[in-house]
FIKOLZA-1660 file (N, C-alpha, C; in steps of 0.1 Angstrom, whole numbers, plus 5000, padded with zeros to 4 digits):
% residues 263
   i   px   py   pz ch aa at
   1 4995 0555 2091  A  M  N
   1 5007 0563 2095  A  M CA
   1 5019 0559 2087  A  M  C
   2 5026 0569 2082  A  A  N
   2 5038 0566 2075  A  A CA
   2 5049 0561 2084  A  A  C
   3 5057 0551 2078  A  D  N
   3 5068 0546 2085  A  D CA
   3 5079 0557 2088  A  D  C
   4 5085 0556 2100  A  A  N
   4 5096 0565 2103  A  A CA
   4 5108 0563 2093  A  A  C
   5 5115 0574 2090  A  P  N
   5 5127 0572 2081  A  P CA
   5 5137 0562 2088  A  P  C
   6 5143 0555 2079  A  L  N
   6 5154 0546 2085  A  L CA
   6 5166 0553 2090  A  L  C
   7 5172 0549 2100  A  P  N
   7 5184 0555 2105  A  P CA
   7 5195 0554 2095  A  P  C
   8 5204 0564 2095  A  V  N
   8 5215 0564 2085  A  V CA
   8 5228 0568 2092  A  V  C
   9 5239 0560 2090  A  V  N
   9 5252 0563 2096  A  V CA
   9 5261 0568 2085  A  V  C
  10 5267 0580 2088  A  D  N
  10 5278 0585 2081  A  D CA
  10 5291 0580 2088  A  D  C
  11 5298 0571 2082  A  T  N
  11 5309 0565 2089  A  T CA
  11 5323 0573 2087  A  T  C
  12 5322 0584 2080  A  H  N
  12 5335 0591 2078  A  H CA
  12 5333 0606 2076  A  H  C
  13 5336 0614 2086  A  H  N
  13 5337 0628 2084  A  H CA
  13 5346 0634 2094  A  H  C
  14 5350 0647 2092  A  H  N
  14 5360 0654 2100  A  H CA
  14 5353 0667 2105  A  H  C
  15 5360 0673 2115  A  V  N
  15 5357 0687 2118  A  V CA
  15 5371 0694 2119  A  V  C
  16 5371 0707 2116  A  Y  N
  16 5383 0715 2116  A  Y CA
  16 5381 0728 2123  A  Y  C
  17 5392 0732 2130  A  D  N
  17 5392 0746 2136  A  D CA
  17 5405 0752 2132  A  D  C
  18 5404 0762 2123  A  A  N
  18 5416 0769 2117  A  A CA
  18 5425 0775 2128  A  A  C
  19 5420 0777 2140  A  S  N
  19 5428 0783 2150  A  S CA
  19 5438 0773 2156  A  S  C
  20 5436 0761 2154  A  L  N
  20 5445 0750 2160  A  L CA
  20 5457 0748 2150  A  L  C
  21 5469 0748 2156  A  P  N
  21 5480 0746 2147  A  P CA
  21 5481 0732 2141  A  P  C
  22 5484 0731 2129  A  P  N
  22 5485 0717 2123  A  P CA
  22 5498 0710 2128  A  P  C
  23 5497 0697 2127  A  H  N
  23 5509 0688 2130  A  H CA
  23 5520 0692 2120  A  H  C
  24 5532 0692 2125  A  P  N
  24 5543 0694 2116  A  P CA
  24 5543 0685 2103  A  P  C
  25 5543 0691 2092  A  G  N
  25 5543 0684 2079  A  G CA
  25 5529 0681 2074  A  G  C
  26 5519 0684 2082  A  A  N
  26 5505 0682 2077  A  A CA
  26 5500 0694 2071  A  A  C
  27 5489 0692 2063  A  R  N
  27 5483 0703 2056  A  R CA
  27 5473 0710 2065  A  R  C
  28 5473 0723 2066  A  P  N
  28 5463 0730 2073  A  P CA
  28 5449 0730 2066  A  P  C
  29 5439 0733 2073  A  H  N
  29 5425 0733 2067  A  H CA
  29 5417 0744 2074  A  H  C
  30 5409 0750 2066  A  G  N
  30 5400 0761 2071  A  G CA
  30 5389 0755 2080  A  G  C
  31 5382 0764 2086  A  D  N
  31 5372 0761 2096  A  D CA
  31 5361 0752 2089  A  D  C
  32 5357 0741 2097  A  A  N
  32 5346 0732 2093  A  A CA
  32 5340 0727 2106  A  A  C
  33 5332 0736 2112  A  P  N
  33 5328 0732 2126  A  P CA
  33 5317 0722 2126  A  P  C
  34 5315 0717 2138  A  L  N
  34 5304 0707 2140  A  L CA
  34 5290 0712 2137  A  L  C
  35 5288 0725 2139  A  S  N
  35 5275 0731 2136  A  S CA
  35 5272 0730 2121  A  S  C
  36 5282 0732 2113  A  A  N
  36 5280 0731 2098  A  A CA
  36 5277 0717 2094  A  A  C
  37 5284 0707 2101  A  Y  N
  37 5281 0693 2098  A  Y CA
  37 5267 0690 2103  A  Y  C
  38 5263 0695 2114  A  A  N
  38 5249 0693 2119  A  A CA
  38 5239 0697 2108  A  A  C
  39 5241 0708 2102  A  A  N
  39 5232 0713 2091  A  A CA
  39 5232 0702 2080  A  A  C
  40 5243 0697 2076  A  L  N
  40 5243 0687 2066  A  L CA
  40 5235 0674 2070  A  L  C
  41 5238 0670 2083  A  R  N
  41 5230 0659 2088  A  R CA
  41 5215 0660 2087  A  R  C
  42 5211 0672 2091  A  A  N
  42 5196 0675 2090  A  A CA
  42 5191 0675 2076  A  A  C
  43 5199 0680 2067  A  R  N
  43 5195 0681 2053  A  R CA
  43 5194 0668 2046  A  R  C
  44 5203 0658 2049  A  I  N
  44 5202 0646 2041  A  I CA
  44 5199 0634 2050  A  I  C
  45 5195 0636 2062  A  G  N
  45 5189 0625 2070  A  G CA
  45 5199 0616 2077  A  G  C
  46 5211 0621 2081  A  I  N
  46 5221 0613 2088  A  I CA
  46 5217 0613 2103  A  I  C
  47 5216 0602 2109  A  T  N
  47 5212 0600 2123  A  T CA
  47 5223 0597 2132  A  T  C
  48 5234 0591 2127  A  H  N
  48 5245 0587 2135  A  H CA
  48 5258 0590 2127  A  H  C
  49 5269 0592 2134  A  H  N
  49 5281 0596 2126  A  H CA
  49 5294 0592 2133  A  H  C
  50 5304 0590 2125  A  V  N
  50 5317 0586 2130  A  V CA
  50 5327 0598 2127  A  V  C
  51 5333 0603 2137  A  L  N
  51 5343 0614 2136  A  L CA
  51 5356 0608 2134  A  L  C
  52 5363 0611 2123  A  V  N
  52 5376 0605 2119  A  V CA
  52 5387 0616 2121  A  V  C
  53 5396 0613 2129  A  Q  N
  53 5407 0622 2131  A  Q CA
  53 5415 0624 2118  A  Q  C
  54 5417 0636 2113  A  P  N
  54 5425 0638 2101  A  P CA
  54 5439 0640 2105  A  P  C
  55 5448 0638 2095  A  S  N
  55 5462 0640 2097  A  S CA
  55 5466 0654 2101  A  S  C
  56 5457 0664 2098  A  T  N
  56 5460 0678 2101  A  T CA
  56 5464 0680 2115  A  T  C
  57 5458 0673 2125  A  Y  N
  57 5460 0675 2139  A  Y CA
  57 5469 0664 2145  A  Y  C
  58 5475 0656 2137  A  G  N
  58 5484 0646 2143  A  G CA
  58 5478 0638 2154  A  G  C
  59 5485 0637 2165  A  F  N
  59 5480 0630 2177  A  F CA
  59 5471 0637 2186  A  F  C
  60 5468 0650 2182  A  N  N
  60 5459 0658 2191  A  N CA
  60 5444 0656 2187  A  N  C
  61 5438 0646 2194  A  N  N
  61 5424 0642 2191  A  N CA
  61 5414 0651 2198  A  N  C
  62 5418 0662 2205  A  A  N
  62 5409 0669 2214  A  A CA
  62 5396 0674 2207  A  A  C
  63 5398 0680 2194  A  L  N
  63 5387 0686 2187  A  L CA
  63 5376 0675 2184  A  L  C
  64 5380 0663 2180  A  H  N
  64 5371 0653 2176  A  H CA
  64 5364 0647 2189  A  H  C
  65 5372 0645 2199  A  L  N
  65 5366 0640 2212  A  L CA
  65 5356 0650 2217  A  L  C
  66 5359 0663 2216  A  A  N
  66 5349 0673 2221  A  A CA
  66 5336 0673 2212  A  A  C
  67 5338 0671 2199  A  A  N
  67 5326 0670 2190  A  A CA
  67 5318 0657 2194  A  A  C
  68 5324 0646 2197  A  R  N
  68 5317 0634 2200  A  R CA
  68 5309 0637 2213  A  R  C
  69 5315 0644 2223  A  A  N
  69 5308 0647 2235  A  A CA
  69 5295 0654 2233  A  A  C
  70 5293 0661 2222  A  E  N
  70 5281 0668 2219  A  E CA
  70 5269 0658 2215  A  E  C
  71 5273 0646 2211  A  N  N
  71 5263 0636 2207  A  N CA
  71 5268 0622 2211  A  N  C
  72 5269 0620 2224  A  P  N
  72 5276 0607 2228  A  P CA
  72 5269 0594 2225  A  P  C
  73 5256 0595 2223  A  H  N
  73 5249 0582 2219  A  H CA
  73 5248 0580 2204  A  H  C
  74 5250 0591 2197  A  G  N
  74 5249 0590 2182  A  G CA
  74 5262 0591 2174  A  G  C
  75 5273 0591 2181  A  S  N
  75 5286 0593 2174  A  S CA
  75 5297 0586 2181  A  S  C
  76 5308 0584 2174  A  C  N
  76 5320 0578 2180  A  C CA
  76 5332 0584 2173  A  C  C
  77 5344 0581 2177  A  V  N
  77 5356 0587 2172  A  V CA
  77 5366 0576 2167  A  V  C
  78 5372 0578 2156  A  V  N
  78 5384 0570 2152  A  V CA
  78 5396 0580 2154  A  V  C
  79 5405 0576 2163  A  A  N
  79 5415 0585 2167  A  A CA
  79 5429 0581 2160  A  A  C
  80 5438 0590 2162  A  V  N
  80 5452 0588 2158  A  V CA
  80 5461 0590 2170  A  V  C
  81 5468 0579 2173  A  I  N
  81 5477 0579 2185  A  I CA
  81 5490 0572 2182  A  I  C
  82 5501 0575 2189  A  P  N
  82 5514 0568 2187  A  P CA
  82 5512 0554 2190  A  P  C
  83 5520 0545 2183  A  P  N
  83 5519 0531 2186  A  P CA
  83 5524 0526 2199  A  P  C
  84 5531 0535 2207  A  D  N
  84 5535 0531 2220  A  D CA
  84 5527 0536 2231  A  D  C
  85 5514 0541 2228  A  T  N
  85 5505 0546 2238  A  T CA
  85 5502 0535 2248  A  T  C
  86 5502 0539 2261  A  D  N
  86 5500 0529 2271  A  D CA
  86 5485 0526 2273  A  D  C
  87 5483 0515 2280  A  A  N
  87 5469 0509 2281  A  A CA
  87 5460 0519 2289  A  A  C
  88 5465 0526 2299  A  A  N
  88 5457 0535 2306  A  A CA
  88 5452 0546 2298  A  A  C
  89 5461 0552 2289  A  A  N
  89 5456 0562 2280  A  A CA
  89 5446 0557 2270  A  A  C
  90 5448 0545 2266  A  C  N
  90 5438 0539 2256  A  C CA
  90 5425 0537 2263  A  C  C
  91 5425 0533 2275  A  R  N
  91 5412 0532 2282  A  R CA
  91 5405 0545 2284  A  R  C
  92 5412 0556 2286  A  R  N
  92 5406 0569 2287  A  R CA
  92 5400 0573 2274  A  R  C
  93 5407 0569 2263  A  L  N
  93 5401 0572 2249  A  L CA
  93 5389 0564 2247  A  L  C
  94 5388 0552 2251  A  S  N
  94 5376 0544 2250  A  S CA
  94 5365 0550 2257  A  S  C
  95 5368 0555 2269  A  A  N
  95 5357 0561 2277  A  A CA
  95 5352 0574 2271  A  A  C
  96 5360 0580 2262  A  G  N
  96 5356 0592 2255  A  G CA
  96 5350 0590 2242  A  G  C
  97 5348 0577 2239  A  G  N
  97 5340 0574 2226  A  G CA
  97 5349 0569 2215  A  G  C
  98 5362 0566 2217  A  V  N
  98 5370 0561 2206  A  V CA
  98 5367 0546 2204  A  V  C
  99 5365 0543 2192  A  R  N
  99 5362 0529 2188  A  R CA
  99 5372 0523 2178  A  R  C
 100 5382 0531 2174  A  G  N
 100 5392 0526 2165  A  G CA
 100 5403 0536 2163  A  G  C
 101 5413 0531 2156  A  L  N
 101 5425 0540 2153  A  L CA
 101 5426 0541 2138  A  L  C
 102 5432 0552 2134  A  R  N
 102 5435 0554 2120  A  R CA
 102 5449 0557 2117  A  R  C
 103 5454 0551 2105  A  A  N
 103 5467 0555 2100  A  A CA
 103 5465 0560 2086  A  A  C
 104 5468 0573 2084  A  N  N
 104 5467 0579 2071  A  N CA
 104 5481 0577 2064  A  N  C
 105 5482 0567 2056  A  L  N
 105 5495 0564 2049  A  L CA
 105 5496 0571 2036  A  L  C
 106 5486 0578 2031  A  V  N
 106 5487 0586 2019  A  V CA
 106 5495 0598 2022  A  V  C
 107 5491 0605 2033  A  Q  N
 107 5499 0617 2037  A  Q CA
 107 5512 0613 2044  A  Q  C
 108 5512 0601 2051  A  G  N
 108 5524 0597 2058  A  G CA
 108 5527 0605 2071  A  G  C
 109 5517 0612 2076  A  V  N
 109 5518 0621 2088  A  V CA
 109 5506 0618 2097  A  V  C
 110 5509 0614 2109  A  P  N
 110 5521 0613 2116  A  P CA
 110 5526 0598 2117  A  P  C
 111 5520 0589 2109  A  L  N
 111 5523 0575 2110  A  L CA
 111 5528 0570 2097  A  L  C
 112 5534 0558 2098  A  S  N
 112 5540 0551 2086  A  S CA
 112 5536 0537 2085  A  S  C
 113 5538 0530 2074  A  P  N
 113 5534 0516 2073  A  P CA
 113 5541 0507 2084  A  P  C
 114 5553 0511 2089  A  A  N
 114 5560 0504 2099  A  A CA
 114 5553 0504 2112  A  A  C
 115 5544 0513 2114  A  D  N
 115 5536 0514 2127  A  D CA
 115 5524 0505 2127  A  D  C
 116 5520 0500 2116  A  V  N
 116 5507 0492 2115  A  V CA
 116 5507 0480 2124  A  V  C
 117 5517 0471 2124  A  P  N
 117 5516 0460 2133  A  P CA
 117 5514 0464 2148  A  P  C
 118 5521 0474 2153  A  A  N
 118 5519 0478 2167  A  A CA
 118 5506 0484 2169  A  A  C
 119 5501 0492 2159  A  L  N
 119 5487 0497 2161  A  L CA
 119 5477 0486 2161  A  L  C
 120 5479 0476 2153  A  G  N
 120 5470 0465 2153  A  G CA
 120 5469 0458 2166  A  G  C
 121 5481 0456 2173  A  R  N
 121 5481 0450 2186  A  R CA
 121 5474 0459 2196  A  R  C
 122 5476 0472 2195  A  L  N
 122 5469 0481 2204  A  L CA
 122 5454 0479 2203  A  L  C
 123 5449 0479 2190  A  C  N
 123 5435 0478 2187  A  C CA
 123 5429 0465 2193  A  C  C
 124 5437 0454 2191  A  A  N
 124 5432 0441 2196  A  A CA
 124 5431 0441 2211  A  A  C
 125 5440 0448 2218  A  D  N
 125 5440 0448 2232  A  D CA
 125 5428 0456 2237  A  D  C
 126 5423 0466 2230  A  Q  N
 126 5413 0475 2234  A  Q CA
 126 5399 0471 2228  A  Q  C
 127 5399 0461 2219  A  G  N
 127 5386 0459 2213  A  G CA
 127 5383 0469 2202  A  G  C
 128 5393 0475 2196  A  W  N
 128 5391 0485 2186  A  W CA
 128 5393 0479 2172  A  W  C
 129 5391 0487 2162  A  H  N
 129 5395 0483 2148  A  H CA
 129 5406 0493 2144  A  H  C
 130 5413 0489 2133  A  L  N
 130 5423 0498 2127  A  L CA
 130 5418 0502 2113  A  L  C
 131 5418 0515 2111  A  Q  N
 131 5413 0521 2098  A  Q CA
 131 5425 0526 2091  A  Q  C
 132 5427 0522 2078  A  I  N
 132 5439 0526 2071  A  I CA
 132 5434 0533 2058  A  I  C
 133 5441 0544 2056  A  F  N
 133 5440 0552 2043  A  F CA
 133 5453 0550 2036  A  F  C
 134 5453 0543 2025  A  A  N
 134 5465 0540 2018  A  A CA
 134 5461 0538 2003  A  A  C
 135 5471 0541 1994  A  R  N
 135 5469 0538 1980  A  R CA
 135 5468 0523 1978  A  R  C
 136 5461 0519 1968  A  A  N
 136 5459 0505 1965  A  A CA
 136 5473 0498 1964  A  A  C
 137 5482 0505 1957  A  E  N
 137 5495 0499 1955  A  E CA
 137 5502 0496 1969  A  E  C
 138 5501 0505 1978  A  M  N
 138 5506 0503 1991  A  M CA
 138 5499 0491 1999  A  M  C
 139 5486 0491 1997  A  L  N
 139 5479 0480 2003  A  L CA
 139 5484 0466 1998  A  L  C
 140 5487 0465 1985  A  A  N
 140 5492 0453 1980  A  A CA
 140 5506 0450 1986  A  A  C
 141 5514 0460 1987  A  E  N
 141 5527 0458 1993  A  E CA
 141 5526 0453 2008  A  E  C
 142 5516 0458 2015  A  M  N
 142 5514 0455 2029  A  M CA
 142 5505 0442 2031  A  M  C
 143 5503 0435 2021  A  A  N
 143 5493 0424 2022  A  A CA
 143 5495 0415 2033  A  A  C
 144 5508 0410 2035  A  A  N
 144 5511 0401 2045  A  A CA
 144 5508 0406 2059  A  A  C
 145 5512 0419 2062  A  S  N
 145 5510 0424 2075  A  S CA
 145 5495 0427 2077  A  S  C
 146 5488 0431 2067  A  L  N
 146 5473 0434 2068  A  L CA
 146 5465 0421 2071  A  L  C
 147 5469 0410 2064  A  R  N
 147 5463 0397 2066  A  R CA
 147 5465 0392 2081  A  R  C
 148 5477 0396 2086  A  A  N
 148 5481 0391 2099  A  A CA
 148 5475 0400 2111  A  A  C
 149 5468 0411 2108  A  L  N
 149 5464 0419 2119  A  L CA
 149 5454 0412 2128  A  L  C
 150 5456 0414 2141  A  P  N
 150 5448 0407 2151  A  P CA
 150 5435 0414 2154  A  P  C
 151 5431 0424 2146  A  C  N
 151 5419 0432 2149  A  C CA
 151 5412 0434 2136  A  C  C
 152 5399 0439 2136  A  P  N
 152 5392 0442 2124  A  P CA
 152 5399 0454 2116  A  P  C
 153 5399 0453 2103  A  L  N
 153 5405 0463 2095  A  L CA
 153 5394 0470 2087  A  L  C
 154 5395 0483 2086  A  V  N
 154 5386 0492 2078  A  V CA
 154 5395 0499 2068  A  V  C
 155 5391 0499 2055  A  L  N
 155 5398 0505 2044  A  L CA
 155 5390 0517 2039  A  L  C
 156 5397 0528 2039  A  D  N
 156 5391 0541 2035  A  D CA
 156 5388 0541 2020  A  D  C
 157 5378 0548 2016  A  H  N
 157 5376 0554 2003  A  H CA
 157 5378 0543 1992  A  H  C
 158 5369 0533 1992  A  F  N
 158 5369 0522 1982  A  F CA
 158 5383 0515 1981  A  F  C
 159 5391 0516 1992  A  A  N
 159 5404 0511 1992  A  A CA
 159 5413 0517 1981  A  A  C
 160 5409 0529 1976  A  L  N
 160 5415 0536 1965  A  L CA
 160 5418 0527 1953  A  L  C
 161 5410 0518 1951  A  L  N
 161 5411 0509 1939  A  L CA
 161 5407 0517 1926  A  L  C
 162 5414 0514 1915  A  P  N
 162 5410 0521 1903  A  P CA
 162 5397 0515 1897  A  P  C
 163 5387 0523 1895  A  P  N
 163 5374 0518 1891  A  P CA
 163 5374 0510 1877  A  P  C
 164 5383 0515 1868  A  A  N
 164 5383 0509 1855  A  A CA
 164 5391 0496 1854  A  A  C
 165 5399 0493 1864  A  S  N
 165 5408 0482 1863  A  S CA
 165 5410 0475 1876  A  S  C
 166 5400 0476 1885  A  F  N
 166 5402 0471 1899  A  F CA
 166 5405 0456 1899  A  F  C
 167 5398 0448 1890  A  A  N
 167 5399 0434 1891  A  A CA
 167 5413 0429 1887  A  A  C
 168 5421 0437 1880  A  D  N
 168 5434 0433 1876  A  D CA
 168 5445 0439 1885  A  D  C
 169 5440 0447 1895  A  H  N
 169 5450 0454 1904  A  H CA
 169 5455 0444 1914  A  H  C
 170 5468 0444 1918  A  P  N
 170 5474 0435 1927  A  P CA
 170 5467 0436 1941  A  P  C
 171 5461 0447 1944  A  A  N
 171 5454 0448 1958  A  A CA
 171 5440 0441 1958  A  A  C
 172 5435 0438 1946  A  W  N
 172 5421 0433 1946  A  W CA
 172 5420 0419 1953  A  W  C
 173 5429 0410 1951  A  P  N
 173 5428 0397 1959  A  P CA
 173 5429 0399 1974  A  P  C
 174 5437 0408 1978  A  L  N
 174 5437 0411 1993  A  L CA
 174 5424 0417 1997  A  L  C
 175 5419 0427 1991  A  V  N
 175 5406 0434 1995  A  V CA
 175 5395 0424 1995  A  V  C
 176 5393 0418 1983  A  S  N
 176 5381 0409 1982  A  S CA
 176 5382 0397 1991  A  S  C
 177 5394 0392 1993  A  G  N
 177 5396 0380 2002  A  G CA
 177 5393 0384 2016  A  G  C
 178 5398 0396 2021  A  L  N
 178 5395 0400 2035  A  L CA
 178 5380 0402 2037  A  L  C
 179 5374 0408 2026  A  L  N
 179 5359 0410 2027  A  L CA
 179 5352 0397 2028  A  L  C
 180 5355 0387 2020  A  S  N
 180 5348 0375 2020  A  S CA
 180 5350 0367 2032  A  S  C
 181 5362 0369 2039  A  R  N
 181 5364 0362 2052  A  R CA
 181 5360 0370 2064  A  R  C
 182 5354 0381 2061  A  K  N
 182 5348 0390 2072  A  K CA
 182 5359 0395 2081  A  K  C
 183 5371 0398 2075  A  R  N
 183 5382 0403 2082  A  R CA
 183 5384 0418 2080  A  R  C
 184 5377 0424 2070  A  A  N
 184 5379 0438 2066  A  A CA
 184 5365 0443 2062  A  A  C
 185 5365 0457 2063  A  W  N
 185 5353 0465 2059  A  W CA
 185 5358 0476 2050  A  W  C
 186 5350 0480 2040  A  V  N
 186 5354 0490 2031  A  V CA
 186 5344 0502 2031  A  V  C
 187 5349 0514 2031  A  K  N
 187 5340 0526 2031  A  K CA
 187 5338 0530 2017  A  K  C
 188 5325 0531 2013  A  L  N
 188 5321 0537 2000  A  L CA
 188 5321 0552 2002  A  L  C
 189 5332 0559 2000  A  S  N
 189 5333 0573 2003  A  S CA
 189 5344 0579 1994  A  S  C
 190 5343 0592 1993  A  S  N
 190 5353 0600 1985  A  S CA
 190 5357 0594 1972  A  S  C
 191 5347 0592 1963  A  P  N
 191 5350 0587 1950  A  P CA
 191 5359 0596 1941  A  P  C
 192 5359 0609 1945  A  Y  N
 192 5367 0618 1937  A  Y CA
 192 5382 0616 1940  A  Y  C
 193 5385 0608 1950  A  A  N
 193 5399 0605 1953  A  A CA
 193 5404 0594 1944  A  A  C
 194 5395 0587 1937  A  L  N
 194 5399 0576 1929  A  L CA
 194 5404 0580 1915  A  L  C
 195 5411 0572 1908  A  P  N
 195 5413 0574 1894  A  P CA
 195 5400 0575 1886  A  P  C
 196 5400 0582 1875  A  P  N
 196 5387 0583 1867  A  P CA
 196 5381 0570 1864  A  P  C
 197 5368 0569 1864  A  G  N
 197 5361 0557 1860  A  G CA
 197 5348 0556 1867  A  G  C
 198 5339 0547 1862  A  D  N
 198 5326 0545 1867  A  D CA
 198 5328 0535 1879  A  D  C
 199 5323 0540 1891  A  T  N
 199 5325 0531 1903  A  T CA
 199 5315 0520 1905  A  T  C
 200 5304 0520 1896  A  A  N
 200 5293 0510 1898  A  A CA
 200 5299 0496 1897  A  A  C
 201 5307 0492 1887  A  P  N
 201 5312 0478 1887  A  P CA
 201 5320 0475 1900  A  P  C
 202 5328 0484 1905  A  L  N
 202 5336 0482 1917  A  L CA
 202 5327 0480 1929  A  L  C
 203 5316 0488 1930  A  V  N
 203 5307 0487 1941  A  V CA
 203 5300 0473 1941  A  V  C
 204 5296 0469 1929  A  R  N
 204 5289 0456 1928  A  R CA
 204 5299 0444 1931  A  R  C
 205 5312 0446 1927  A  A  N
 205 5321 0435 1930  A  A CA
 205 5325 0435 1945  A  A  C
 206 5325 0447 1952  A  L  N
 206 5327 0447 1966  A  L CA
 206 5316 0441 1973  A  L  C
 207 5303 0444 1969  A  A  N
 207 5292 0438 1975  A  A CA
 207 5291 0423 1973  A  A  C
 208 5296 0418 1961  A  E  N
 208 5296 0403 1959  A  E CA
 208 5306 0397 1969  A  E  C
 209 5317 0404 1971  A  A  N
 209 5327 0398 1980  A  A CA
 209 5322 0399 1995  A  A  C
 210 5314 0409 1998  A  G  N
 210 5310 0410 2012  A  G CA
 210 5301 0422 2014  A  G  C
 211 5288 0421 2011  A  A  N
 211 5279 0432 2012  A  A CA
 211 5277 0436 2026  A  A  C
 212 5278 0427 2036  A  D  N
 212 5277 0431 2050  A  D CA
 212 5290 0436 2056  A  D  C
 213 5300 0439 2047  A  Q  N
 213 5312 0445 2051  A  Q CA
 213 5314 0459 2046  A  Q  C
 214 5304 0465 2041  A  L  N
 214 5305 0478 2034  A  L CA
 214 5298 0489 2043  A  L  C
 215 5304 0501 2043  A  F  N
 215 5299 0512 2049  A  F CA
 215 5298 0524 2039  A  F  C
 216 5291 0534 2043  A  W  N
 216 5290 0546 2035  A  W CA
 216 5295 0558 2043  A  W  C
 217 5302 0568 2037  A  G  N
 217 5306 0580 2044  A  G CA
 217 5306 0592 2035  A  G  C
 218 5304 0604 2041  A  T  N
 218 5304 0616 2033  A  T CA
 218 5318 0621 2030  A  T  C
 219 5327 0618 2039  A  N  N
 219 5341 0625 2038  A  N CA
 219 5340 0640 2040  A  N  C
 220 5329 0645 2046  A  W  N
 220 5328 0659 2048  A  W CA
 220 5339 0664 2057  A  W  C
 221 5345 0676 2055  A  P  N
 221 5342 0686 2044  A  P CA
 221 5350 0684 2032  A  P  C
 222 5353 0672 2028  A  H  N
 222 5360 0668 2016  A  H CA
 222 5374 0674 2015  A  H  C
 223 5383 0670 2024  A  P  N
 223 5396 0677 2024  A  P CA
 223 5405 0673 2013  A  P  C
 224 5402 0662 2005  A  N  N
 224 5410 0658 1994  A  N CA
 224 5405 0662 1981  A  N  C
 225 5397 0673 1980  A  T  N
 225 5393 0679 1968  A  T CA
 225 5390 0694 1971  A  T  C
 226 5392 0702 1960  A  D  N
 226 5389 0716 1961  A  D CA
 226 5375 0719 1955  A  D  C
 227 5369 0709 1949  A  L  N
 227 5357 0711 1942  A  L CA
 227 5345 0710 1951  A  L  C
 228 5334 0717 1949  A  P  N
 228 5322 0716 1958  A  P CA
 228 5316 0702 1955  A  P  C
 229 5310 0696 1966  A  Q  N
 229 5304 0683 1965  A  Q CA
 229 5290 0683 1970  A  Q  C
 230 5282 0675 1963  A  D  N
 230 5268 0673 1967  A  D CA
 230 5267 0659 1974  A  D  C
 231 5266 0660 1988  A  E  N
 231 5267 0647 1995  A  E CA
 231 5255 0638 1992  A  E  C
 232 5243 0643 1990  A  A  N
 232 5232 0634 1987  A  A CA
 232 5234 0627 1973  A  A  C
 233 5240 0634 1964  A  A  N
 233 5243 0628 1951  A  A CA
 233 5254 0618 1952  A  A  C
 234 5264 0621 1960  A  L  N
 234 5275 0611 1962  A  L CA
 234 5269 0599 1968  A  L  C
 235 5260 0600 1978  A  R  N
 235 5254 0588 1984  A  R CA
 235 5247 0580 1974  A  R  C
 236 5238 0587 1966  A  E  N
 236 5230 0579 1956  A  E CA
 236 5239 0572 1946  A  E  C
 237 5250 0579 1942  A  S  N
 237 5259 0573 1932  A  S CA
 237 5266 0560 1938  A  S  C
 238 5270 0561 1951  A  A  N
 238 5276 0550 1957  A  A CA
 238 5267 0538 1959  A  A  C
 239 5254 0541 1962  A  L  N
 239 5245 0530 1966  A  L CA
 239 5236 0525 1954  A  L  C
 240 5236 0533 1943  A  S  N
 240 5227 0529 1932  A  S CA
 240 5230 0515 1926  A  S  C
 241 5242 0510 1926  A  P  N
 241 5244 0497 1921  A  P CA
 241 5239 0486 1930  A  P  C
 242 5235 0489 1942  A  L  N
 242 5231 0479 1952  A  L CA
 242 5216 0476 1952  A  L  C
 243 5213 0464 1957  A  T  N
 243 5199 0461 1959  A  T CA
 243 5193 0469 1971  A  T  C
 244 5180 0470 1972  A  P  N
 244 5174 0477 1984  A  P CA
 244 5179 0471 1997  A  P  C
 245 5180 0458 1998  A  A  N
 245 5185 0452 2011  A  A CA
 245 5199 0456 2014  A  A  C
 246 5207 0456 2003  A  Q  N
 246 5221 0460 2005  A  Q CA
 246 5223 0474 2008  A  Q  C
 247 5215 0483 2003  A  R  N
 247 5215 0497 2006  A  R CA
 247 5212 0499 2021  A  R  C
 248 5202 0493 2026  A  R  N
 248 5198 0494 2040  A  R CA
 248 5210 0489 2048  A  R  C
 249 5216 0478 2044  A  A  N
 249 5227 0473 2052  A  A CA
 249 5239 0482 2053  A  A  C
 250 5242 0488 2041  A  V  N
 250 5253 0498 2041  A  V CA
 250 5251 0510 2049  A  V  C
 251 5238 0515 2048  A  L  N
 251 5235 0528 2055  A  L CA
 251 5233 0526 2070  A  L  C
 252 5228 0514 2074  A  W  N
 252 5225 0512 2089  A  W CA
 252 5229 0499 2095  A  W  C
 253 5225 0488 2089  A  D  N
 253 5227 0475 2096  A  D CA
 253 5242 0472 2098  A  D  C
 254 5250 0474 2088  A  N  N
 254 5265 0471 2089  A  N CA
 254 5271 0480 2099  A  N  C
 255 5270 0494 2098  A  P  N
 255 5277 0502 2107  A  P CA
 255 5271 0502 2121  A  P  C
 256 5258 0500 2122  A  A  N
 256 5252 0499 2136  A  A CA
 256 5258 0487 2143  A  A  C
 257 5260 0476 2137  A  R  N
 257 5266 0464 2143  A  R CA
 257 5280 0467 2146  A  R  C
 258 5288 0473 2137  A  F  N
 258 5302 0474 2138  A  F CA
 258 5306 0485 2149  A  F  C
 259 5299 0496 2149  A  Y  N
 259 5302 0507 2158  A  Y CA
 259 5294 0507 2171  A  Y  C
 260 5284 0498 2171  A  G  N
 260 5276 0497 2184  A  G CA
 260 5265 0507 2185  A  G  C
 261 5260 0512 2174  A  F  N
 261 5249 0522 2175  A  F CA
 261 5236 0515 2177  A  F  C
 262 5227 0522 2184  A  A  N
 262 5213 0518 2185  A  A CA
 262 5204 0529 2179  A  A  C
 263 5192 0525 2173  A  P  N
 263 5184 0535 2167  A  P CA
 263 5180 0546 2176  A  P  C
% end
């Protein structure tokens, strides 16, 4: 009898409903419903997934919470909330499947770098993690506050490090140091958001710093590019520099442990 396929976690995707008004200052997005994502899951073998609130909807997490309710045992939510949200509201979000908070500092809507310390305290109080989408230059500028966070830190999209010169970038000591001390996790996702260059050396260096601190994500429906994407090819490109054991860890062991998924 053939072995069952290994479970796979997509740690980063969104859903969109064009009928919902965007947050002031945020970019609108066309429809990208959960049903379309389900078709992608079936096509490339994704068994578990993490719904990440995009900046489009600001603090209105209703769409992603509703999507999580469709698959409560195989999905969870990373939400966006104001830093002064009270504990009771946070507990309700936890009950709805929220496992972390996100600050999109590339768009700067609806949060800013000044909100990060308070968000970190909220996450620590709730047993959540803080996920940050920021350019590598900003990560370097925020190094002291990121090192001081009282909660786990997740960095989006290769930490937006430049593939051709990451080792010389001022953010590299921060990222590699947090990985090696098991204080941060990095998502191997959205390579098209990076400056041009081969990502393989960057992936190998990230794995050397902390292979058990890496995740993979589709970034479906790819809101930061207008070009069509092949998610299976993106996955293979991200994982090809890794050993078979590291690949399994990135696709399942690491995210299952971090997000609390069971097979």
